[in-house]
PyMOL Python script that loads the backbone (N, CA, C, O; Angstrom):
from pymol import cmd

cmd.read_pdbstr("""\
ATOM      1  N   UNK A   1     -47.178   9.336 -19.015  1.00  0.00           N
ATOM      2  CA  UNK A   1     -45.904   9.821 -20.141  1.00  0.00           C
ATOM      3  C   UNK A   1     -44.640  10.027 -18.861  1.00  0.00           C
ATOM      4  O   UNK A   1     -43.479   9.642 -18.720  1.00  0.00           O
ATOM      5  N   UNK A   2     -45.763  10.983 -17.942  1.00  0.00           N
ATOM      6  CA  UNK A   2     -44.347  11.535 -16.824  1.00  0.00           C
ATOM      7  C   UNK A   2     -43.938  10.529 -16.179  1.00  0.00           C
ATOM      8  O   UNK A   2     -42.749  10.594 -15.868  1.00  0.00           O
ATOM      9  N   UNK A   3     -44.692   9.279 -15.744  1.00  0.00           N
ATOM     10  CA  UNK A   3     -44.383   8.427 -15.119  1.00  0.00           C
ATOM     11  C   UNK A   3     -43.381   7.451 -15.651  1.00  0.00           C
ATOM     12  O   UNK A   3     -42.529   6.984 -14.896  1.00  0.00           O
ATOM     13  N   UNK A   4     -43.442   7.120 -16.916  1.00  0.00           N
ATOM     14  CA  UNK A   4     -42.352   6.407 -17.678  1.00  0.00           C
ATOM     15  C   UNK A   4     -40.793   7.145 -17.485  1.00  0.00           C
ATOM     16  O   UNK A   4     -39.769   6.544 -17.158  1.00  0.00           O
ATOM     17  N   UNK A   5     -40.879   8.170 -17.693  1.00  0.00           N
ATOM     18  CA  UNK A   5     -39.813   9.005 -17.727  1.00  0.00           C
ATOM     19  C   UNK A   5     -39.325   9.263 -16.297  1.00  0.00           C
ATOM     20  O   UNK A   5     -38.101   9.328 -16.184  1.00  0.00           O
ATOM     21  N   UNK A   6     -40.053   9.421 -15.183  1.00  0.00           N
ATOM     22  CA  UNK A   6     -39.514   9.184 -13.845  1.00  0.00           C
ATOM     23  C   UNK A   6     -39.249   7.877 -13.633  1.00  0.00           C
ATOM     24  O   UNK A   6     -38.213   7.783 -12.975  1.00  0.00           O
ATOM     25  N   UNK A   7     -39.731   6.797 -13.903  1.00  0.00           N
ATOM     26  CA  UNK A   7     -39.301   5.443 -13.629  1.00  0.00           C
ATOM     27  C   UNK A   7     -37.922   5.323 -14.191  1.00  0.00           C
ATOM     28  O   UNK A   7     -36.965   4.930 -13.524  1.00  0.00           O
ATOM     29  N   UNK A   8     -37.850   5.725 -15.621  1.00  0.00           N
ATOM     30  CA  UNK A   8     -36.581   5.700 -16.332  1.00  0.00           C
ATOM     31  C   UNK A   8     -35.358   6.383 -15.405  1.00  0.00           C
ATOM     32  O   UNK A   8     -34.467   5.650 -14.974  1.00  0.00           O
ATOM     33  N   UNK A   9     -35.360   7.694 -15.145  1.00  0.00           N
ATOM     34  CA  UNK A   9     -34.770   8.717 -14.547  1.00  0.00           C
ATOM     35  C   UNK A   9     -34.436   7.849 -13.161  1.00  0.00           C
ATOM     36  O   UNK A   9     -33.235   7.629 -13.003  1.00  0.00           O
ATOM     37  N   UNK A  10     -35.238   7.380 -12.239  1.00  0.00           N
ATOM     38  CA  UNK A  10     -34.959   6.934 -11.157  1.00  0.00           C
ATOM     39  C   UNK A  10     -34.120   5.488 -11.335  1.00  0.00           C
ATOM     40  O   UNK A  10     -33.436   5.123 -10.379  1.00  0.00           O
ATOM     41  N   UNK A  11     -34.152   4.891 -12.210  1.00  0.00           N
ATOM     42  CA  UNK A  11     -33.543   3.319 -12.396  1.00  0.00           C
ATOM     43  C   UNK A  11     -31.944   4.109 -13.041  1.00  0.00           C
ATOM     44  O   UNK A  11     -30.908   3.448 -12.967  1.00  0.00           O
ATOM     45  N   UNK A  12     -31.922   5.460 -13.611  1.00  0.00           N
ATOM     46  CA  UNK A  12     -30.676   5.759 -14.367  1.00  0.00           C
ATOM     47  C   UNK A  12     -29.771   6.126 -13.132  1.00  0.00           C
ATOM     48  O   UNK A  12     -28.613   5.721 -13.034  1.00  0.00           O
ATOM     49  N   UNK A  13     -30.353   6.876 -12.254  1.00  0.00           N
ATOM     50  CA  UNK A  13     -29.604   7.511 -10.921  1.00  0.00           C
ATOM     51  C   UNK A  13     -29.377   6.082 -10.087  1.00  0.00           C
ATOM     52  O   UNK A  13     -28.224   5.892  -9.700  1.00  0.00           O
ATOM     53  N   UNK A  14     -30.212   5.224  -9.826  1.00  0.00           N
ATOM     54  CA  UNK A  14     -29.793   3.879  -9.049  1.00  0.00           C
ATOM     55  C   UNK A  14     -28.746   3.150  -9.728  1.00  0.00           C
ATOM     56  O   UNK A  14     -27.820   2.669  -9.075  1.00  0.00           O
ATOM     57  N   UNK A  15     -28.818   3.018 -11.080  1.00  0.00           N
ATOM     58  CA  UNK A  15     -27.744   2.362 -11.537  1.00  0.00           C
ATOM     59  C   UNK A  15     -26.455   3.401 -11.346  1.00  0.00           C
ATOM     60  O   UNK A  15     -25.397   2.839 -11.063  1.00  0.00           O
ATOM     61  N   UNK A  16     -26.429   4.550 -11.443  1.00  0.00           N
ATOM     62  CA  UNK A  16     -25.475   5.252 -11.217  1.00  0.00           C
ATOM     63  C   UNK A  16     -24.631   5.292  -9.720  1.00  0.00           C
ATOM     64  O   UNK A  16     -23.443   5.512  -9.484  1.00  0.00           O
ATOM     65  N   UNK A  17     -25.607   5.029  -8.961  1.00  0.00           N
ATOM     66  CA  UNK A  17     -25.249   5.202  -7.478  1.00  0.00           C
ATOM     67  C   UNK A  17     -24.768   3.796  -7.351  1.00  0.00           C
ATOM     68  O   UNK A  17     -23.953   3.594  -6.451  1.00  0.00           O
ATOM     69  N   UNK A  18     -25.109   2.846  -8.051  1.00  0.00           N
ATOM     70  CA  UNK A  18     -24.765   1.205  -7.486  1.00  0.00           C
ATOM     71  C   UNK A  18     -23.200   1.145  -8.062  1.00  0.00           C
ATOM     72  O   UNK A  18     -22.329   0.777  -7.273  1.00  0.00           O
ATOM     73  N   UNK A  19     -22.882   1.454  -9.238  1.00  0.00           N
ATOM     74  CA  UNK A  19     -21.655   1.551 -10.362  1.00  0.00           C
ATOM     75  C   UNK A  19     -20.582   2.247  -8.991  1.00  0.00           C
ATOM     76  O   UNK A  19     -19.767   1.581  -8.352  1.00  0.00           O
ATOM     77  N   UNK A  20     -20.817   3.437  -8.835  1.00  0.00           N
ATOM     78  CA  UNK A  20     -20.059   4.302  -8.403  1.00  0.00           C
ATOM     79  C   UNK A  20     -19.740   3.426  -6.888  1.00  0.00           C
ATOM     80  O   UNK A  20     -18.609   3.017  -6.626  1.00  0.00           O
ATOM     81  N   UNK A  21     -20.578   3.281  -6.234  1.00  0.00           N
ATOM     82  CA  UNK A  21     -20.332   2.421  -4.841  1.00  0.00           C
ATOM     83  C   UNK A  21     -19.558   1.351  -5.101  1.00  0.00           C
ATOM     84  O   UNK A  21     -18.506   1.270  -4.467  1.00  0.00           O
ATOM     85  N   UNK A  22     -19.853   0.414  -5.968  1.00  0.00           N
ATOM     86  CA  UNK A  22     -18.908  -0.455  -5.859  1.00  0.00           C
ATOM     87  C   UNK A  22     -17.485  -0.293  -6.543  1.00  0.00           C
ATOM     88  O   UNK A  22     -16.644  -1.187  -6.451  1.00  0.00           O
ATOM     89  N   UNK A  23     -17.315   0.572  -7.050  1.00  0.00           N
ATOM     90  CA  UNK A  23     -15.947   0.877  -7.507  1.00  0.00           C
ATOM     91  C   UNK A  23     -15.214   1.402  -6.584  1.00  0.00           C
ATOM     92  O   UNK A  23     -13.991   1.395  -6.730  1.00  0.00           O
ATOM     93  N   UNK A  24     -15.812   1.975  -5.421  1.00  0.00           N
ATOM     94  CA  UNK A  24     -15.227   2.389  -4.450  1.00  0.00           C
ATOM     95  C   UNK A  24     -15.082   1.632  -3.086  1.00  0.00           C
ATOM     96  O   UNK A  24     -14.526   2.050  -2.071  1.00  0.00           O
ATOM     97  N   UNK A  25     -15.666   0.499  -3.271  1.00  0.00           N
ATOM     98  CA  UNK A  25     -16.125  -0.094  -1.916  1.00  0.00           C
ATOM     99  C   UNK A  25     -14.817  -0.973  -1.433  1.00  0.00           C
ATOM    100  O   UNK A  25     -14.809  -1.409  -0.281  1.00  0.00           O
ATOM    101  N   UNK A  26     -13.978  -1.168  -2.107  1.00  0.00           N
ATOM    102  CA  UNK A  26     -12.524  -1.633  -1.074  1.00  0.00           C
ATOM    103  C   UNK A  26     -11.247  -0.582  -1.419  1.00  0.00           C
ATOM    104  O   UNK A  26     -10.104  -1.032  -1.489  1.00  0.00           O
ATOM    105  N   UNK A  27     -11.536   0.897  -1.637  1.00  0.00           N
ATOM    106  CA  UNK A  27     -10.817   1.779  -1.863  1.00  0.00           C
ATOM    107  C   UNK A  27     -10.345   2.782  -0.701  1.00  0.00           C
ATOM    108  O   UNK A  27     -11.065   2.931   0.287  1.00  0.00           O
ATOM    109  N   UNK A  28      -9.393   3.317  -0.801  1.00  0.00           N
ATOM    110  CA  UNK A  28      -9.205   4.406   0.024  1.00  0.00           C
ATOM    111  C   UNK A  28      -8.568   5.407  -0.329  1.00  0.00           C
ATOM    112  O   UNK A  28      -8.088   6.206   0.475  1.00  0.00           O
ATOM    113  N   UNK A  29      -8.439   5.542  -2.071  1.00  0.00           N
ATOM    114  CA  UNK A  29      -8.194   6.858  -2.859  1.00  0.00           C
ATOM    115  C   UNK A  29      -8.836   6.820  -3.970  1.00  0.00           C
ATOM    116  O   UNK A  29      -8.251   7.447  -4.853  1.00  0.00           O
ATOM    117  N   UNK A  30     -10.095   6.194  -4.387  1.00  0.00           N
ATOM    118  CA  UNK A  30     -10.909   6.275  -5.461  1.00  0.00           C
ATOM    119  C   UNK A  30     -10.588   5.046  -6.241  1.00  0.00           C
ATOM    120  O   UNK A  30     -11.520   4.271  -6.453  1.00  0.00           O
ATOM    121  N   UNK A  31      -9.226   4.714  -6.766  1.00  0.00           N
ATOM    122  CA  UNK A  31      -8.826   3.895  -7.574  1.00  0.00           C
ATOM    123  C   UNK A  31      -8.899   2.523  -7.619  1.00  0.00           C
ATOM    124  O   UNK A  31      -8.345   1.886  -8.515  1.00  0.00           O
ATOM    125  N   UNK A  32      -9.762   1.819  -6.409  1.00  0.00           N
ATOM    126  CA  UNK A  32      -9.672   0.600  -6.467  1.00  0.00           C
ATOM    127  C   UNK A  32      -8.932  -0.151  -6.146  1.00  0.00           C
ATOM    128  O   UNK A  32      -9.130  -1.348  -6.352  1.00  0.00           O
ATOM    129  N   UNK A  33      -7.486   0.449  -5.340  1.00  0.00           N
ATOM    130  CA  UNK A  33      -6.109  -0.379  -5.129  1.00  0.00           C
ATOM    131  C   UNK A  33      -5.998  -0.664  -3.918  1.00  0.00           C
ATOM    132  O   UNK A  33      -5.099  -1.465  -3.662  1.00  0.00           O
ATOM    133  N   UNK A  34      -7.037  -0.013  -2.461  1.00  0.00           N
ATOM    134  CA  UNK A  34      -7.013  -0.196  -1.270  1.00  0.00           C
ATOM    135  C   UNK A  34      -6.631  -1.145  -0.972  1.00  0.00           C
ATOM    136  O   UNK A  34      -5.660  -1.248  -0.222  1.00  0.00           O
ATOM    137  N   UNK A  35      -7.272  -2.146  -1.464  1.00  0.00           N
ATOM    138  CA  UNK A  35      -7.194  -3.982  -0.722  1.00  0.00           C
ATOM    139  C   UNK A  35      -5.877  -4.139  -1.066  1.00  0.00           C
ATOM    140  O   UNK A  35      -5.109  -4.417  -0.145  1.00  0.00           O
ATOM    141  N   UNK A  36      -5.409  -4.022  -2.234  1.00  0.00           N
ATOM    142  CA  UNK A  36      -4.316  -4.386  -3.012  1.00  0.00           C
ATOM    143  C   UNK A  36      -3.097  -3.879  -2.059  1.00  0.00           C
ATOM    144  O   UNK A  36      -2.132  -4.644  -2.042  1.00  0.00           O
ATOM    145  N   UNK A  37      -3.027  -3.059  -1.504  1.00  0.00           N
ATOM    146  CA  UNK A  37      -1.728  -2.205  -0.928  1.00  0.00           C
ATOM    147  C   UNK A  37      -1.955  -2.515   0.379  1.00  0.00           C
ATOM    148  O   UNK A  37      -1.059  -2.138   1.134  1.00  0.00           O
ATOM    149  N   UNK A  38      -3.025  -3.179   0.968  1.00  0.00           N
ATOM    150  CA  UNK A  38      -3.171  -3.958   2.403  1.00  0.00           C
ATOM    151  C   UNK A  38      -2.788  -5.136   2.118  1.00  0.00           C
ATOM    152  O   UNK A  38      -2.042  -5.605   2.977  1.00  0.00           O
ATOM    153  N   UNK A  39      -3.017  -5.851   1.188  1.00  0.00           N
ATOM    154  CA  UNK A  39      -2.311  -6.952   0.795  1.00  0.00           C
ATOM    155  C   UNK A  39      -0.817  -7.008   1.018  1.00  0.00           C
ATOM    156  O   UNK A  39      -0.227  -7.860   1.683  1.00  0.00           O
ATOM    157  N   UNK A  40      -0.316  -6.046   0.411  1.00  0.00           N
ATOM    158  CA  UNK A  40       1.027  -5.853  -0.509  1.00  0.00           C
ATOM    159  C   UNK A  40       1.563  -5.955   1.207  1.00  0.00           C
ATOM    160  O   UNK A  40       2.216  -6.975   1.427  1.00  0.00           O
ATOM    161  N   UNK A  41       1.367  -5.048   2.392  1.00  0.00           N
ATOM    162  CA  UNK A  41       1.742  -5.153   3.498  1.00  0.00           C
ATOM    163  C   UNK A  41       1.634  -5.862   4.306  1.00  0.00           C
ATOM    164  O   UNK A  41       2.489  -5.889   5.191  1.00  0.00           O
ATOM    165  N   UNK A  42       0.428  -6.811   4.329  1.00  0.00           N
ATOM    166  CA  UNK A  42       0.199  -7.653   5.312  1.00  0.00           C
ATOM    167  C   UNK A  42       0.586  -9.215   4.491  1.00  0.00           C
ATOM    168  O   UNK A  42       0.978 -10.182   5.144  1.00  0.00           O
ATOM    169  N   UNK A  43       0.482  -9.240   3.647  1.00  0.00           N
ATOM    170  CA  UNK A  43       1.072 -10.869   2.923  1.00  0.00           C
ATOM    171  C   UNK A  43       1.811 -10.751   1.582  1.00  0.00           C
ATOM    172  O   UNK A  43       2.353  -9.754   1.106  1.00  0.00           O
ATOM    173  N   UNK A  44       1.711 -12.000   1.074  1.00  0.00           N
ATOM    174  CA  UNK A  44       2.909 -12.158   0.334  1.00  0.00           C
ATOM    175  C   UNK A  44       2.225 -12.560  -1.106  1.00  0.00           C
ATOM    176  O   UNK A  44       2.822 -12.974  -2.099  1.00  0.00           O
ATOM    177  N   UNK A  45       0.867 -12.335  -0.961  1.00  0.00           N
ATOM    178  CA  UNK A  45       0.095 -12.472  -2.069  1.00  0.00           C
ATOM    179  C   UNK A  45      -0.900 -11.481  -2.462  1.00  0.00           C
ATOM    180  O   UNK A  45      -1.406 -10.806  -1.566  1.00  0.00           O
ATOM    181  N   UNK A  46      -1.339 -11.251  -3.964  1.00  0.00           N
ATOM    182  CA  UNK A  46      -2.358 -10.545  -4.411  1.00  0.00           C
ATOM    183  C   UNK A  46      -3.392 -11.367  -4.777  1.00  0.00           C
ATOM    184  O   UNK A  46      -2.899 -12.416  -5.189  1.00  0.00           O
ATOM    185  N   UNK A  47      -5.067 -11.407  -4.843  1.00  0.00           N
ATOM    186  CA  UNK A  47      -5.690 -12.244  -4.867  1.00  0.00           C
ATOM    187  C   UNK A  47      -6.404 -11.245  -6.620  1.00  0.00           C
ATOM    188  O   UNK A  47      -6.784 -10.076  -6.553  1.00  0.00           O
ATOM    189  N   UNK A  48      -6.413 -11.779  -7.495  1.00  0.00           N
ATOM    190  CA  UNK A  48      -6.818 -11.393  -8.830  1.00  0.00           C
ATOM    191  C   UNK A  48      -8.281 -10.874  -8.485  1.00  0.00           C
ATOM    192  O   UNK A  48      -8.827 -11.300  -7.468  1.00  0.00           O
ATOM    193  N   UNK A  49      -8.889 -10.011  -9.269  1.00  0.00           N
ATOM    194  CA  UNK A  49     -10.236  -9.384  -9.139  1.00  0.00           C
ATOM    195  C   UNK A  49     -10.370  -9.247 -10.577  1.00  0.00           C
ATOM    196  O   UNK A  49      -9.442  -9.061 -11.363  1.00  0.00           O
ATOM    197  N   UNK A  50     -11.713  -9.366 -10.881  1.00  0.00           N
ATOM    198  CA  UNK A  50     -12.383  -9.467 -11.954  1.00  0.00           C
ATOM    199  C   UNK A  50     -11.669  -8.135 -12.908  1.00  0.00           C
ATOM    200  O   UNK A  50     -11.545  -7.076 -12.294  1.00  0.00           O
ATOM    201  N   UNK A  51     -11.288  -8.158 -14.107  1.00  0.00           N
ATOM    202  CA  UNK A  51     -10.700  -7.255 -15.073  1.00  0.00           C
ATOM    203  C   UNK A  51      -9.271  -6.744 -14.783  1.00  0.00           C
ATOM    204  O   UNK A  51      -8.852  -5.784 -15.430  1.00  0.00           O
ATOM    205  N   UNK A  52      -8.444  -7.380 -13.773  1.00  0.00           N
ATOM    206  CA  UNK A  52      -7.070  -7.341 -13.668  1.00  0.00           C
ATOM    207  C   UNK A  52      -6.347  -7.841 -14.892  1.00  0.00           C
ATOM    208  O   UNK A  52      -6.638  -8.646 -15.777  1.00  0.00           O
ATOM    209  N   UNK A  53      -5.306  -7.086 -14.634  1.00  0.00           N
ATOM    210  CA  UNK A  53      -4.261  -7.312 -15.652  1.00  0.00           C
ATOM    211  C   UNK A  53      -2.770  -7.552 -15.062  1.00  0.00           C
ATOM    212  O   UNK A  53      -2.599  -7.157 -13.909  1.00  0.00           O
ATOM    213  N   UNK A  54      -1.989  -7.982 -15.534  1.00  0.00           N
ATOM    214  CA  UNK A  54      -0.396  -7.916 -14.785  1.00  0.00           C
ATOM    215  C   UNK A  54      -0.105  -6.526 -14.620  1.00  0.00           C
ATOM    216  O   UNK A  54       0.686  -6.042 -13.810  1.00  0.00           O
ATOM    217  N   UNK A  55      -0.844  -5.898 -15.495  1.00  0.00           N
ATOM    218  CA  UNK A  55      -0.201  -4.201 -15.402  1.00  0.00           C
ATOM    219  C   UNK A  55      -0.713  -3.597 -14.294  1.00  0.00           C
ATOM    220  O   UNK A  55      -0.048  -2.979 -13.462  1.00  0.00           O
ATOM    221  N   UNK A  56      -2.372  -3.841 -14.273  1.00  0.00           N
ATOM    222  CA  UNK A  56      -3.303  -2.928 -13.214  1.00  0.00           C
ATOM    223  C   UNK A  56      -2.567  -3.638 -11.763  1.00  0.00           C
ATOM    224  O   UNK A  56      -2.640  -2.997 -10.714  1.00  0.00           O
ATOM    225  N   UNK A  57      -1.949  -4.825 -11.785  1.00  0.00           N
ATOM    226  CA  UNK A  57      -1.875  -5.508 -10.498  1.00  0.00           C
ATOM    227  C   UNK A  57      -0.363  -4.778 -10.129  1.00  0.00           C
ATOM    228  O   UNK A  57      -0.111  -4.432  -8.975  1.00  0.00           O
ATOM    229  N   UNK A  58       0.566  -4.599 -11.208  1.00  0.00           N
ATOM    230  CA  UNK A  58       2.098  -3.765 -10.564  1.00  0.00           C
ATOM    231  C   UNK A  58       1.337  -2.242 -10.373  1.00  0.00           C
ATOM    232  O   UNK A  58       2.007  -1.386  -9.793  1.00  0.00           O
ATOM    233  N   UNK A  59       0.045  -1.893 -10.810  1.00  0.00           N
ATOM    234  CA  UNK A  59      -0.176  -0.411 -10.522  1.00  0.00           C
ATOM    235  C   UNK A  59      -0.719  -0.209  -9.040  1.00  0.00           C
ATOM    236  O   UNK A  59      -0.531   0.837  -8.419  1.00  0.00           O
ATOM    237  N   UNK A  60      -1.409  -1.305  -8.529  1.00  0.00           N
ATOM    238  CA  UNK A  60      -2.332  -1.363  -7.566  1.00  0.00           C
ATOM    239  C   UNK A  60      -1.135  -1.693  -6.409  1.00  0.00           C
ATOM    240  O   UNK A  60      -1.278  -1.205  -5.287  1.00  0.00           O
ATOM    241  N   UNK A  61      -0.150  -2.391  -6.660  1.00  0.00           N
ATOM    242  CA  UNK A  61       0.880  -3.331  -5.711  1.00  0.00           C
ATOM    243  C   UNK A  61       2.020  -2.438  -5.464  1.00  0.00           C
ATOM    244  O   UNK A  61       2.497  -2.374  -4.331  1.00  0.00           O
ATOM    245  N   UNK A  62       2.489  -1.752  -6.423  1.00  0.00           N
ATOM    246  CA  UNK A  62       3.834  -0.869  -6.571  1.00  0.00           C
ATOM    247  C   UNK A  62       4.877  -1.818  -7.036  1.00  0.00           C
ATOM    248  O   UNK A  62       6.026  -1.393  -6.922  1.00  0.00           O
ATOM    249  N   UNK A  63       4.711  -3.210  -7.619  1.00  0.00           N
ATOM    250  CA  UNK A  63       5.583  -4.105  -7.324  1.00  0.00           C
ATOM    251  C   UNK A  63       5.706  -4.014  -9.818  1.00  0.00           C
ATOM    252  O   UNK A  63       4.891  -4.030 -10.740  1.00  0.00           O
ATOM    253  N   UNK A  64       7.091  -3.939  -9.684  1.00  0.00           N
ATOM    254  CA  UNK A  64       6.823  -3.669 -11.274  1.00  0.00           C
ATOM    255  C   UNK A  64       6.627  -5.236 -11.734  1.00  0.00           C
ATOM    256  O   UNK A  64       6.869  -6.232 -11.053  1.00  0.00           O
ATOM    257  N   UNK A  65       6.023  -5.169 -13.341  1.00  0.00           N
ATOM    258  CA  UNK A  65       5.627  -6.534 -13.794  1.00  0.00           C
ATOM    259  C   UNK A  65       6.816  -7.261 -14.054  1.00  0.00           C
ATOM    260  O   UNK A  65       6.672  -8.483 -14.076  1.00  0.00           O
ATOM    261  N   UNK A  66       8.190  -6.723 -14.300  1.00  0.00           N
ATOM    262  CA  UNK A  66       9.030  -7.947 -14.487  1.00  0.00           C
ATOM    263  C   UNK A  66       9.314  -8.792 -13.071  1.00  0.00           C
ATOM    264  O   UNK A  66       9.466 -10.012 -13.007  1.00  0.00           O
ATOM    265  N   UNK A  67       9.357  -7.681 -11.747  1.00  0.00           N
ATOM    266  CA  UNK A  67       9.424  -8.864 -10.521  1.00  0.00           C
ATOM    267  C   UNK A  67       8.281  -9.405 -10.355  1.00  0.00           C
ATOM    268  O   UNK A  67       8.514 -10.337  -9.586  1.00  0.00           O
ATOM    269  N   UNK A  68       6.887  -9.406 -10.659  1.00  0.00           N
ATOM    270  CA  UNK A  68       5.666 -10.228 -10.892  1.00  0.00           C
ATOM    271  C   UNK A  68       5.854 -11.387 -11.742  1.00  0.00           C
ATOM    272  O   UNK A  68       5.220 -12.410 -11.483  1.00  0.00           O
ATOM    273  N   UNK A  69       6.539 -11.354 -12.588  1.00  0.00           N
ATOM    274  CA  UNK A  69       6.882 -12.090 -13.660  1.00  0.00           C
ATOM    275  C   UNK A  69       7.862 -13.551 -12.986  1.00  0.00           C
ATOM    276  O   UNK A  69       7.532 -14.733 -12.884  1.00  0.00           O
ATOM    277  N   UNK A  70       9.228 -12.795 -12.593  1.00  0.00           N
ATOM    278  CA  UNK A  70      10.306 -13.488 -12.010  1.00  0.00           C
ATOM    279  C   UNK A  70       9.503 -14.094 -10.675  1.00  0.00           C
ATOM    280  O   UNK A  70       9.956 -15.193 -10.358  1.00  0.00           O
ATOM    281  N   UNK A  71       8.450 -13.642  -9.849  1.00  0.00           N
ATOM    282  CA  UNK A  71       7.856 -14.245  -8.669  1.00  0.00           C
ATOM    283  C   UNK A  71       7.355 -15.209  -9.061  1.00  0.00           C
ATOM    284  O   UNK A  71       7.604 -16.267  -8.482  1.00  0.00           O
ATOM    285  N   UNK A  72       6.322 -15.179 -10.372  1.00  0.00           N
ATOM    286  CA  UNK A  72       5.272 -16.011 -10.859  1.00  0.00           C
ATOM    287  C   UNK A  72       5.578 -16.677 -11.895  1.00  0.00           C
ATOM    288  O   UNK A  72       4.753 -16.433 -12.776  1.00  0.00           O
ATOM    289  N   UNK A  73       6.667 -17.685 -12.363  1.00  0.00           N
ATOM    290  CA  UNK A  73       7.244 -18.049 -13.298  1.00  0.00           C
ATOM    291  C   UNK A  73       5.846 -18.730 -14.213  1.00  0.00           C
ATOM    292  O   UNK A  73       5.483 -18.416 -15.347  1.00  0.00           O
ATOM    293  N   UNK A  74       5.456 -19.392 -13.607  1.00  0.00           N
ATOM    294  CA  UNK A  74       4.367 -19.733 -14.404  1.00  0.00           C
ATOM    295  C   UNK A  74       3.085 -19.598 -14.565  1.00  0.00           C
ATOM    296  O   UNK A  74       2.351 -20.491 -14.988  1.00  0.00           O
ATOM    297  N   UNK A  75       2.705 -18.394 -14.216  1.00  0.00           N
ATOM    298  CA  UNK A  75       1.616 -17.053 -14.589  1.00  0.00           C
ATOM    299  C   UNK A  75       1.261 -17.039 -15.955  1.00  0.00           C
ATOM    300  O   UNK A  75       2.079 -16.654 -16.790  1.00  0.00           O
ATOM    301  N   UNK A  76       0.313 -17.356 -16.222  1.00  0.00           N
ATOM    302  CA  UNK A  76       0.101 -16.698 -17.740  1.00  0.00           C
ATOM    303  C   UNK A  76      -0.676 -15.342 -17.567  1.00  0.00           C
ATOM    304  O   UNK A  76      -1.797 -15.240 -17.068  1.00  0.00           O
ATOM    305  N   UNK A  77       0.080 -14.342 -18.048  1.00  0.00           N
ATOM    306  CA  UNK A  77      -0.618 -12.836 -18.111  1.00  0.00           C
ATOM    307  C   UNK A  77      -1.930 -12.619 -18.590  1.00  0.00           C
ATOM    308  O   UNK A  77      -2.764 -11.900 -18.040  1.00  0.00           O
ATOM    309  N   UNK A  78      -2.134 -13.454 -19.939  1.00  0.00           N
ATOM    310  CA  UNK A  78      -3.115 -13.174 -20.646  1.00  0.00           C
ATOM    311  C   UNK A  78      -4.198 -13.978 -20.187  1.00  0.00           C
ATOM    312  O   UNK A  78      -5.267 -13.670 -20.715  1.00  0.00           O
ATOM    313  N   UNK A  79      -4.275 -15.316 -19.014  1.00  0.00           N
ATOM    314  CA  UNK A  79      -5.305 -16.138 -18.567  1.00  0.00           C
ATOM    315  C   UNK A  79      -5.236 -15.822 -17.139  1.00  0.00           C
ATOM    316  O   UNK A  79      -4.940 -16.765 -16.405  1.00  0.00           O
ATOM    317  N   UNK A  80      -5.509 -14.373 -16.455  1.00  0.00           N
ATOM    318  CA  UNK A  80      -5.442 -14.498 -15.048  1.00  0.00           C
ATOM    319  C   UNK A  80      -7.067 -14.579 -14.847  1.00  0.00           C
ATOM    320  O   UNK A  80      -7.948 -13.912 -15.388  1.00  0.00           O
ATOM    321  N   UNK A  81      -7.135 -15.401 -14.089  1.00  0.00           N
ATOM    322  CA  UNK A  81      -8.377 -15.817 -13.294  1.00  0.00           C
ATOM    323  C   UNK A  81      -8.960 -14.992 -11.928  1.00  0.00           C
ATOM    324  O   UNK A  81      -8.246 -14.802 -10.943  1.00  0.00           O
ATOM    325  N   UNK A  82     -10.307 -14.551 -12.016  1.00  0.00           N
ATOM    326  CA  UNK A  82     -10.470 -14.062 -10.559  1.00  0.00           C
ATOM    327  C   UNK A  82     -10.503 -14.834  -9.499  1.00  0.00           C
ATOM    328  O   UNK A  82     -11.171 -15.866  -9.565  1.00  0.00           O
ATOM    329  N   UNK A  83      -9.821 -14.522  -8.341  1.00  0.00           N
ATOM    330  CA  UNK A  83      -9.508 -15.366  -7.017  1.00  0.00           C
ATOM    331  C   UNK A  83      -8.182 -16.223  -7.570  1.00  0.00           C
ATOM    332  O   UNK A  83      -8.117 -17.378  -7.151  1.00  0.00           O
ATOM    333  N   UNK A  84      -7.346 -15.873  -8.276  1.00  0.00           N
ATOM    334  CA  UNK A  84      -6.180 -16.658  -8.867  1.00  0.00           C
ATOM    335  C   UNK A  84      -5.294 -15.629  -7.505  1.00  0.00           C
ATOM    336  O   UNK A  84      -5.627 -14.495  -7.158  1.00  0.00           O
ATOM    337  N   UNK A  85      -4.169 -16.425  -6.962  1.00  0.00           N
ATOM    338  CA  UNK A  85      -3.749 -15.620  -5.950  1.00  0.00           C
ATOM    339  C   UNK A  85      -2.007 -15.512  -6.784  1.00  0.00           C
ATOM    340  O   UNK A  85      -1.488 -16.431  -7.418  1.00  0.00           O
ATOM    341  N   UNK A  86      -1.455 -14.267  -6.558  1.00  0.00           N
ATOM    342  CA  UNK A  86      -0.331 -13.864  -7.410  1.00  0.00           C
ATOM    343  C   UNK A  86       0.753 -13.812  -6.287  1.00  0.00           C
ATOM    344  O   UNK A  86       0.403 -13.458  -5.162  1.00  0.00           O
ATOM    345  N   UNK A  87       1.637 -14.040  -6.457  1.00  0.00           N
ATOM    346  CA  UNK A  87       3.102 -14.083  -5.364  1.00  0.00           C
ATOM    347  C   UNK A  87       3.314 -12.318  -5.566  1.00  0.00           C
ATOM    348  O   UNK A  87       3.432 -11.677  -6.610  1.00  0.00           O
ATOM    349  N   UNK A  88       3.309 -11.884  -4.230  1.00  0.00           N
ATOM    350  CA  UNK A  88       4.323 -10.211  -4.508  1.00  0.00           C
ATOM    351  C   UNK A  88       5.659 -10.194  -3.934  1.00  0.00           C
ATOM    352  O   UNK A  88       6.531  -9.335  -4.064  1.00  0.00           O
ATOM    353  N   UNK A  89       5.683 -11.616  -3.078  1.00  0.00           N
ATOM    354  CA  UNK A  89       7.360 -11.316  -2.352  1.00  0.00           C
ATOM    355  C   UNK A  89       7.757 -12.794  -2.412  1.00  0.00           C
ATOM    356  O   UNK A  89       6.951 -13.699  -2.630  1.00  0.00           O
ATOM    357  N   UNK A  90       9.044 -12.958  -2.204  1.00  0.00           N
ATOM    358  CA  UNK A  90       9.225 -14.442  -1.547  1.00  0.00           C
ATOM    359  C   UNK A  90       9.085 -14.807  -0.314  1.00  0.00           C
ATOM    360  O   UNK A  90       9.262 -15.983   0.006  1.00  0.00           O
TER     361      UNK A  90
END
""", "prot")
cmd.dss("prot")
cmd.show_as("cartoon", "prot")
cmd.util.cbc("prot")
cmd.orient("prot")
């Protein structure tokens, strides 16, 4: 019985460590926006990541939703696809 509890506890700790490290892997501030800010300063595009929305991209890049919409008139904010590129500036 103790072995089963030990294995369950180990699995829970391992799951916690993995999910925590994945959330911070590309971030310098713990919010997952480190790479987006680097792309903003280095390039003209943001690459959509799983779970992104136009609002979250605006928050990560510091560019308003209105500006993103102007720069990307063909972009469907309800159908963002992971890997898709969003223009950040002209």
